[in-house]
N, C-alpha and C positions, 0 to 999 in steps of 0.2 A: 826176089820179092814175093813171088807166089809161095815159095817154100816157107819163107818167114811167116807169111800170113797163115798158112796151114798149121805151122808149128804153134803159133800163138793161139789159134782156135782149138787145137788139140790140148794145149796146156790149160786153156780156160775151161774146156769141157771136163777135164779130169778134176780141176779145182772145184768147179760148180757141183759135180757129183759128190765129191768128198764133203763139201760144205752142206749139201742136202742131207747126207747121212748123219753128219755131226749135229745138224739142227734137230733131226728126228731124235737123236740121243739126248739132246738137251731137253726136248719136250717130254721124253720118257722120264728123265730125272725129275722134271717138274711135276709130272703126274704122280710119280711114286712119293714125292715129298708131300703132295696134296693128300694122298691117302694116309700117310703117317700122321700128318697134322689132324686129319679128320678123325682118326682113331684115338688121338690123345685126349685125355681128360681136361688138360689145361693147355691148349695149343697157344704158342706165342713165338715171336721171332727175336726175343731179347738175346743179346750175346753176353750179357752179364749174369753172374750168379745171383740168385735171389733167396730170400727167406720170408716165408709167409708170416705176416703180422696180424692181419684181420681178414676173416672171411665174411663177406657181406651176407651170405646165406644164413648166418647165425644171429643176425640182428632182429629186433622185434618186428621190423618191416623188411623182410629178407629181399635181397637183390643178388644178381649174379656177378657182382664186382668183388675184386680182391685187392688188398693192400699188401705190397711186398717191400722188403728192404733190399736195396741193391748192395751186394758185396763189392767193395772196391777191388779192382784188379791188383795183382801183385805189383808192388812198387808205388801204388797210389795211396797217399795219406789224406785223411779228412780231418778237418779242424772242428771239434765238437762245439766250439764257441760260435761258429758261423751258423746262420739259419739253415735248416735242412731244406732241400728242394723236393717237391713232389711233382713228378711228371705224370700227367693224365692223358691217356690215349683216347682217340675218338672211336665211338661205337657207331659208325656210319656205314655199316655193311661189311667191312673187312675186319680181320682179327686184330689182337693187341700186339704191341711190341715195336711199333715204328719209331717211338721216341728213344729207343736204345738198341736198334738192330745192328749198329756198328760202333766202333770206338769213337769216330767223329760224329757224335750225335748229341742230342739234348742232355741225355744222362751222362755221356762221356765228358762233355765240357763242364758240367756242374761238378762232377767228381774232380776234374783237373783243377778247378778253381778252389777245391778244398771243402766243398759242401757235402755233408751227408746226403744221401739221395734215396728216394722212395719212388715206387711206381704203382699207379692204379690201373689195372687191367680188368678184363671181364671174361667170363666163360662163354662158350659158343651158343648156349641156350639160356633164355631168360627164366627166372623163377616165375611160375604161374602167378599172374595177378600183380606183378610188380609194375610200378608206374614211374614216370619221370620224376615226380616229387619224391618217391621213395629213394631213387638213385641220388638225388640232391642231398637228402637227409643222411644217406650212407656216406657220401663224400664228406659231409661235415663231421661225422664220427671219425672217419679216417684222419682228417686234419687234426682233430683233438688228440687222437692216438699218437700221431707223430710229434705234436707239441709236447705231450706228456713224456715222451721218450727222450726229449732234449731240453730239460729244464735249464741247462747252462747256456743255451744258445742265446745270443744277443739279437733277438728279433723273432717274429713269428714265421711259420713255414712259408717258403716261396712256392707258388704253384705255377707250373708251366702246363697250359691246357691247349691241346691241338684240335683244330677244326671244331667238330661237333662238341667236343669236351669243353670248349671255350664258353659257349652260352650256358652250358650246364653248370660250370663252375661259377659263372657270374650270378646265376640264380641262387646257388648255394651261398655265395658271399653276400648277396643282398639280404638273404634270410638270416645269416649268422655273421655279420660283419666283424664281430669281435675276434673271430678265429684266425683270419688269414693275414699273411703278409702280402708282399707284392704279387700281383697276378699277371702272368704273361700270356697273352692270347696270340697264338700262332695260326694264322689263316682261318680265324673264327668269324663266321657271319653273325651279326647282331641286328642288322637293319636290312630285312630281306627284300624290300621293294626297291632299294636303292640301286642306282646304276646309271648308265648313259645310253642313249639310243645308238643303235648300230653295234652294240657290244652287250655282254652279259645276258645272253638269251635264256639262261636257266631261270631267271626270275619271272619269265612269262609262262613257264611250263604249266603251273597250276591253273592259270586262266585258260590256256589253250585246251587243257584236258577237261575243262568244265568244273574244276574245283577238286575237292578232296573225296568225292564219292568213290573215285577209282581206288583210292587208298583203302577205304572201307571195304570195297569189293574184294580187293587183293587179300586183305586180312581175313575176310570170311571164307574165301576159297582156300586159304591156308589153314583153316580150322583154328582161327584165333592166333595164328603166327604170321608175322610179316617177314618175308625172306630178304635178308640183307643183300643177296645177290642182285636183287632188282635195283637197289641203290647203287651198287657197283656198276651195273649196266648203264644206269643214268649218267654216271660220271664219264664212263667210257664213250658214250654217245656224243659228248661235247666236242671231241676231237676225232673225227672219223679217220683222218689220214694217219694219225698216230696209232690209233687202236687197231685199225685193219691193215695197215701196211708198214708204217715207219718202225714201230717197235719190233715186229717180227723180222722185217728186212734188215734192221740194224744188227740183229743177232746173226742172221744168215751171212751178211756181208762181212762181219768182223767176228766170225765164230771162234777164232783162236784167242781173242781178247775179251769178248763181251759175255761169254757164257756164264761166268761166275757172278757178275753183277746182275745179269738178267734173272738167274735163279734165286739170288738173294731177295730181289724185289718181288718176284712172283710168289715166293714163299709167304709173304705178307698179303699181297694183293689177291692171291688166289684161294683164300680160305674164308668165304663169306660166313657171317654169323647171323643169328636170328634175333628178332625183337618180338615182344608181344604186340599184337595188332593194336591194342589200346595205346601203347607207347608211341607207335608210329603215327597213329591217328592224332594224338595230342600234338606231336611235332608238326604235322602237316596243317592242322587247323589253327594252331596258335602262333606258329612261326612262318612257315613257308607261304601260306595264303593269308593268315590273319595278321602277321607282323605285329604281335601284341606285346613283345617283351620290352622293347625300349620305351614304349608308351605307357607302361605301368598298368596294362589291362589284365595281367595274369595274377590270380590269387591262389593261395595254397588251400588245401582242404579245410584248414581251420580259419580261413578268412583273411590271412595275412597277404597284403599286396606286395608283390615282388617289385621293388623300386630300386633300380640300379644306382640311384643317388645315395642309397644307404651305405654303399661301399666306401670305406675310409682308407683302404690300402692303395698304393700306387697301382695303376692299371697300365700295362705295357702292351701295345698293339703292334704286331709284326705282320705286315701285309705287302703285296707285290702287284705291280702293274701287269705282270705276266700271269697272274692267277685268274683264270676264267671261271672258277668255282666260287671263290670269295674275293671279288674285286675290292679295291680300296674303299669304294663308296659303301659297300656292305659291311666292311670291317670297321669303318669309322663313322658311318652315318648316325649311329646311336648317340653320338656326342651332341649333334645338333637336334636330335629328338628330345634330349634331356634338357638342353640349355639354349637360351636365346643369345647369350653373350658370354664371352670367356670370363667376365667378372663374376658371373654366377658360379663358375667352377671353383674359383678361389674362395668365394663366400661359403660354398658348400664344403670346403676343406678337401676337395678331391684333386688328386694328381693323376694326369693322363699323359703318357709318353707314347709316341708312335714313330715308326720308321717305315719308309717306303723303299722296297727293293725295286729295281727297274725292270728286271727280266724274269726272275725265277718263277716257275709254275707252282701250282698249289701243292703238289706232293714234294717238290723240291724244298719248300719251306721246312719240312720235317726231316727229309732223308738226305738232302744234298750235303756232302762232306764239306764243300766250300762254305756253304751257309752256316754249318755247325761251327766251323773254326773261326768264322768272322763274326756274323751277327749274333748267333747264340753264344759263342764264346765271349764276346764283348759284354753282352747283357749279363751273363753269369759272373764275369769278373767285376762288373761295375754295379751289381745289384744293390750293394750297400749304399752306394752313392745315390741311386735312384730312390732308395727307401727313405732317405733323409731329405729329399727334395721338398721345397715348399709347394703348396697347392698351385695348380695352374695347368696349362696345356703346353706341351713341349714336343719338339721333333728331335729324335736321336739321329745324329749324323756321324757316320763311322768312316774314317779316311785313313789311308796309309800314313805312317809317320814319315814326315819329310826330313831330309838332311838339314841339320842346323836348327832344328826346332828347340825352343826353350825348355829346359828341364826334362830331357828325355828319360831321366831316371825315375820320374813319377808316372811313366806310362807303362802299362802292363801289355807285353806282347808287341806286335808290329802294327797295331791299329790304334788310332786316337779316337776316343769316345767323347763326343761333344753333344751338349743339349742346348737347343735354341728355343726361346719362347715363341709360341704361335698364337694366333687368334682363330676364332671360329670361321672367319673368312677364308683362312687357308684350307679348312676342311670343305667349305662350300665350293671353293675353286676347283676341287677335284671333279666336280660335276654332280648332277643329280636330276631328280624329276621336276617337271613343271607342275603347277597346281592342276592342270588338265590331266597329266599323267597320274597324279595321286588320286584323282577322281576315278580314273579307269581302274586302278588297283582296288580302290574301295568298292567299286561295282563288282569286280571279279570276286571279292571276298563275300559279298552278299549273294551273288549267284551261287558260289560254292556252298554257303550255308543252306540255301534253298534246295540245291541238287542233292546234297547229303541227306537232308530231311526226307525228300521224296524217295531216295534209294532205301533208306532205313525203314520207311513205312511200306513201300510197295514191293521191293525186290529182296531185301536182306533176309526176311524169314524163309523164303524159298531157297535162296542160295545156301543158307546155313543148313537147311534140312537135307539138301542134296550132297553136302560135303561130308566126307569121312576122313579120319586121320590117315588111313592107308593111301587114299587118293592124294591128300595134301603132301604126304611124304614122298610119294612117287613124283609129284610135280616138282618138288624141290630137288630130287635127285637128277631129274632130266633137264634142269635149268641149264642153258648154254654155258653159263659162267662156272658151272661145276662139270658138266659133261665134257667140255673141251679139255679139261685136265685129266679126268679119269680115262678117257678114250686113248690117251697116249701113254698110259702107265703100263706096267708089266702085267696087269690084270687082263689086258687085251692080248689074246694069243698072237695077233698079227705083229705085235711089237717085240716078240720074243727074240728074233734074230738081230735086232738093232744093236744091242749092247756089244755082242761079239764083233759085228761088222764095224761098229764105230772104233773098237779097239784096233782092228786091222788098219782102218783109215789113219788113225793117229800114228801108227807105226810107220806108215808110208805116206805121210802128209806131204803134198806138193803144192803149196800156195803159189799163186802167180803174182808177179809184181803189179803195183797199182797202175802202172802205165800201159798194161796190156790193153789193146784196143777193144777187146770184147768186154773187159771189166768196165771200161769207160762207157760202152754202149749199155751195159747193165745199169750203171749209175744213172745214165740219162733216162732210161726207161723208168727207173724208180722215181726220179724227179717228176716225170710226166704223170705217173700214177698218183703220187702225192699231191700234185697240183690239181688233178681231177677230183680227188676226194676232198681236198680243201674247198674247191668250188662247190661241190655238192653240199658240204657242211655250211658254207656261207649262204648258199641259196635257201637251204632249209631254215637257217636262223633268220634270214631276212623275211621269209614267208611267215614264220612264227611271230615275229615282231609286228608285221603288217596285220596279221589276223588279230592279234591281241589289241593293238591300238584302234583298229577300225571296229571290232566287235564291241569292246567295252567302252569305246568312245561314242557309241550310238546314243543320241539323246533319248530315243524311245526306250532302250534297255535301261539306261540310267533312271529314267522316270518310273519305269515299271518296278524298280527296286528302291524307290524313295529317295533317289539322288538326282543330281543335275544342277545346271547353273542357277536355277531358281531356289535350290536348297543348298546353301553354302556348306561346304565340307568343313567340319571342325578340324583345326590344325592338329596334325599328328605329332603333338608334343605333350609330354606328360604334364599334367596340370599342377599348379601350385596348391598346397594345402595348408590349413591353418596351423596344424601341429608343427610342420616344418618351418613355417614363418615364425612361429613363437620360439622355436629352438634357435633360429638364426638371430632373432632379437636378443635372446638371453646371452648368446655367445658374444654379440657385439657389446652388450653391457659388461660382461666379464672382461673383455679386452680393454675397455675404457679404464679399468682399474690396474692394468698391467704396465702402463707407460712408465711409471716411476718405480716399478717393482722389479727386483732382480739383483744380480751381482755382476762380477767382471765377465763371466761367460756370456751373459745376456748382452752386456755392453759391446763386447767384441763382435758377437754374431750380428747384432743390430747394425753396427758400423760396416761390417762386411757386406751385408745385404744392401745397405744404402749406397756404398761405393760401386757395387757390381750391377745394381738394378738397371741402369740405363743401357748397359751393353746387351742385356737379354740373353746371354750365353753363359754356360759353365761347362768345364770339361774335367776329365778325370785327374788332371794335374792339380787343379785347385783342391779337389777332394783329397787327393793323395797328400797334399801339404797339410790339410786339416787333420788327417790321420796321423801325420808325423808330429804335429803339435800336440795332439791328444796323447800319443805314446810317450811324449817327453814329460807329461804331467805325472806327479806322484799318484799311485794307484788309488789312494783314498780321496783324491780330488778330481779324478778323471771321470768325465761324463761317459756313460755307456752310449752306444749308438742309438738306443731307444730314447735316452734322455736328450741326446743331441738333436734327434728328430723333433721331439716335442718343443725344445727351446727354439730351434731354428724356425719351426712353423709359426710359433707364437710371435717371434720377432718380425718375421716376414709380414704377418697380418697387421702388426702394429705399424710398420713402415707404410704399408699400403693404405691403412686407415687414416693416418695423419702423419705425413712424412716429417714436417717441421717439428711437431710436438715430440715425435719419437727421438729425433736427433738432439733437441734441446735437453731431453731428460738423461742423456748418456752420462754426463758428469755425476749425476745423483746415484748412478749404479756402481761407480768406481770406488775402490778403497782409498783411504788417506795416503797409504804408503806409496812412494814413488816407484819402487822396484817392480811390484806386480803390474802397475800401470804401464811402465816402459816395456815390460815383457809382453803384455797384451798388445801394445802398439806394434812391437817388432813382429809378433806372430801375425798380426793383421797385414803388415806390409809383405811378409813372406807369402801369405796366402793369395793376396790380390796380384802379386807379381809372378805367381807360379805359371800363369798362362801367357806370360809375355808382357810387354809394355802396355799400360792403360791408355785408352783414348783420352782426348782432351777433357771430356766431361768426367770421366773416371778420375783423372788427375786432380781436377778441381774439387771433386767431392772428397778425395783423400786428404787434400790440403785443408779442407774445411773440418775434417774429422780430427786430424792430428793434434791441434791445440786442445781439444776436449780431453784427450788422454794425458797431455803434458801438464795442464793446469791442475792445481789442487782444489778439490771441492770443499766449500765450507761445511763444517760438520752438521750444521743445522739443516742443510739441504739434502744430506745423504740419507738414503733409505737403507734398511737392513738388507744385506746381500742375500740372494737365494743360495749362492754357492760360495764356499770359503775360498 
């Protein structure tokens, strides 16, 4: 027994030493790659070939953004009649490429679904003087450019925007709503104060630090540049256990399997980029502390209010309960900021689809292969279905295809994509702030404005006078998030022997089995370290929440800044305006004239909506059957997807406006001939039956509709059809 124990200890000691050498070699490779990326003019981690289409530095208001075309890999064919995808990466501290760093990625699944694909990235250094508004205007130019390259596409470009890019794209779409097709927001925060107590500590950070004066100070010390490494450090501080132990230990413990994955991720994570100080200050003042986007308080330089209600394209929100950077409340809270009732979403003609992952973390939303092949893959495959959806609020539910399911031939892949109608109460049920908490955040915003004004008046001139470009650059070079990479590279003489030593270790590798008692002791020690760091993180977060709630909940502080129970806080909801109300009234008047107007396509789609409306669900099988019916029509009579969307939306609004009048008018839309009427009725039956048997109400409605298609309409009652 003693000899066995000594042998196990000896084996473990050899394995541990070998793993240590191999870990050092992995860190050396990481450092070398960091230096290569740092020296590159256009560093990125895209695995796909690209072709430059537009350089943002050549625009009238130049920015450091680039638009590139993705070259499909060998064997992948794209369909030029499908809308192109534009994947926009976040400029939130790290470099570009996360949307296409591997085959199973947002770009990969878009190409696999047959869509031409483009990518919007950025250079490491900003153009002097560029602003967030300049970037939004550049992105609008990029979308116009892509649309012009695909005149044959049946639909406008689809935009996939990750994290920080999400709110930027939403601003651009609100400013230029005519440009964009569906917008998918992946892990994008739009309601920055939202969250629940006991979680989401990052939303308290601005208040705990006394507001955004520290952002201004950091920009001044950086000589007009804000270092993205500080943002990366902020993200890493959220999970102490993962940052300081679990991630490096996982590589050490599984050095023979994990090295490649670790290096791929660190190639993206470990190359911080720079922002203009004014850009970061705008973000901090207007979003992180001000929370002004969803409430319509942001205006462009020419006075245009950025109103997210202007967006007419479907908005798809992908968020996760496991995301501690953009929790579901921050990803979806903007909806209740804009609207008091889901009826207003329909009246505004806006379509919002969201899906909630149960566990994936923030970065997993962009980089996880499983997420790419399931959620991103399904959204890419079903984007045309989403694009023709009637206005309203929906939740996307993605499930594995069960044996015996009806019409499996209409399902793409191994997952079924289903949409279920939701109300604003479903969003509210996710949790949110009390009125008292909203008052605290409003107090923090006013404290921030005051502290920033004092800093700029009293301290900023001195700080700027003492700052030099050489000192700012040295500070950036010595930042821990850069230094930890460079120190382990070949530029460090102490690392010179590591490469050859690692080669010898690999040639004589002797891993121990997982049941070695000393390996089990190592894992137990690791779990103890993880638990301790988790406890430290939870304690810090609890203290931060306590400090914020008690400090900004002080009646004295609130009163000092003109707030408090005696001064009711205005609802943080975007106000109604006369122009929008007038537009809505005009649209309602136009709809009143549409009940008896149209042809057989309008009649069939109106009947379909009426039959399916009570169920509140739709899935890809029904849309697949609609596509099959479309494909069977002669080319000169076939509705394009854009036409189908317009007709479907109008008929949905008519049914919602006056259900009985809409149904009574169906016979007036039908032709005299029996053959096309029977064909339309048969197509209707096929579509409503594609998802399985109807419920009792659906069957009743179908039985009510069928005689309308079978009876001949008197000629005097018929209107001229819109479609032959």
